[in-house]
Steps between C-alpha positions, in 0.01 A plus 500: 500500500824582668518554876657848455198604284256362766673687777495815290129468436439431868690811593326714245156373621599594857602852389163546319325454837729704717268575788368141531851360466636749759233417761557120445869537532458715813324215671801274423736780625308517835529123541875486425549803714339334799711189459833694468428745784398240745787254416755785498395590848519136602851462351593827679371369836685166440826698436453714806433204732775291350756793535405528867547127561826494305638740759465227757770247547370213289751247654358516848227272654338581823378204702250525788348223716133430422436294806293774671255486207496127424510368850836313433786491747734733321423855622865622551833456329833418660858522387480132424240567233728747316779248514281235346410727216868582423610148528215323311425736201786530254377832344498686832783744551420592861215508742445694816251531780316838530271597781248776449409718799185716524454868426724708728704820537869584535582749779816716536500635853792740431316671218153440643404369164307192392422338162219263409598185320318215347687231694817380659655219297689250715774373263840338475662814350761313284252251362233761439750714305567192277124494421488869401859616426390790290275628778774528756662822382593703812465866519696488816649202699517131405387152610565437874810285588302341790164512663614552852392869523163439338585666165222660289488612135263775411316505169506830302158627588552415856832678528385818320218691657392822340846605407678383819687184570340294778832350620863467385726203514589403866189685632283312743134461421208304651191339351148590605203269451145614569643813689706267718874539508683167457780497766782417255766737373580458131814635345471647143755334284371608161264722297374349176472706177162525348421174300138569401293226339673170461471266797224277629547713813590869450808574701441877481228479772667224714763461758728194518594347837664172593289192475554405868407849617168495309411167653586640843271799447201341329512146637404176324189650341702707261411432135803366312602414142783351303639702213670281232746620237498297184797460277299614188145640478414231242506244786270703737180307418672160535666601824164616638347167416800313657469704816128412529584138454778519760257639752216263391291787368490670839648830375396778268746639250502841337739607212481802277582294185198274559286813558623629164389183320152520665466865419577419139237235486237726657585780260468262200147422609424867567620614160290227326201627702562861397549397139171314521324812626643697203412224261127543584515845341658354193230233473242775514689666217481178309119496519509859357721386216252220417210745510669761277626251248154335475348835418786557256424174314132612466610834357750347259294218365490636147878569513553129599288397210700699253828349641361150458380585150852601381644179637555542876460174688347438848842470654594848361196662647549321831871606510424869418250529786725312739786736388283800602439340840870422546604852401263639759652273767857598390442873489313480836783300647769744385313795637392319815852409618639851546171627622480225759857563616423876529189417711710273728738794554203719599363236728845447658534877578142500648582196718836652610317821610275305736744235611562461879861561634665328793686790673866475583570384844205257534579166653495249224622157615493327157638612172582866498524809707449862410273634231318236295465568133184358333557663166391291204673571166305345212702248301410436139575125440573421128326161558174675601526746216524223237237296687253791528542599122473139390189449719343819356552375145368153593190633667439732201530207258286261703221751534530602140480137378120475499428820289796418273366147446151641438640731239692221330186285470284771326348387176649731232173533305300588810776732605491693170121541528545650849426871521 
């Protein structure tokens, strides 16, 4: 008996029992739909998170001392530490010391205006621009030529307050901390354009002041870090390891590219978990297939006897019933994929309607400033489509094996006597 003939017979048998076949196929559709919808949302979430991280500079490593946590001697960096990094690690383009002051306000006495900032960053202006050259686009002004007049650079959100400009270039401003005015006059030398997400520290909500002035204001207790620019992002992880070795594992390193790798690993596990949840529905559908096909064998006992009487062998009967099971899995898979993707779109819209929003102007020290988008757009992965359909067919065949084998082993004489 030819395979084409057996497939044709299997299809005709399914058409003769439309209601039963439809309900069995529906159970497979639900299983495939669950897998595709969940994995599409998972892929969409991965894409959303990855796109956010890719906006960060992937060739920068932030180094902070971990002595305060580990009890080691290293609790603060010096310029000598940055020099050691630049001289001893070949893949380092530049390194600079950055001090991070606490939450404060910028006050312009002439306009009687103040602006809340996340922090004052004490930096070497020239070196810090080498770390983030694309972030130093000035709306007005430029880098200071000297630090004698305590220059200050204002981030975009600090400089712009409800449609008004807090201070212009050459204006004098002061810093306020805990409602206390710091007795140092700062000369505004530049206003930065809005840079949005992209840096380990958002410049939009910060002000930049000279390193020496920051230490003068905050003293030796000021938290400090080293920002390291790598020649190529492919060396970031190796450079981070070399920095740890250079400081005898007394430092903590943070790099967006390493974060990206870890997010990818976490999302792989999450997608497998979601696919596993969907697979449970498909396994339940498999039990239904076994049940329906077992009933079908009992109803078609006489038909099987006739087929054997006219020359059909056991393998032909087995193949015919397995073909029915495979067709159920194939049809269920082909219907389940678009249905699952459609469900994912509906779920995405529902999640978007209830998602929280970070309002513009909030003080976000890390990552991004402004409004945070948590929109998840489902992504239909071809790999998951092929895998889900193949899994549906496989489950259908496996659960259809027992009734198919039972049909193939029927004695033709006994089968013909069956009423």
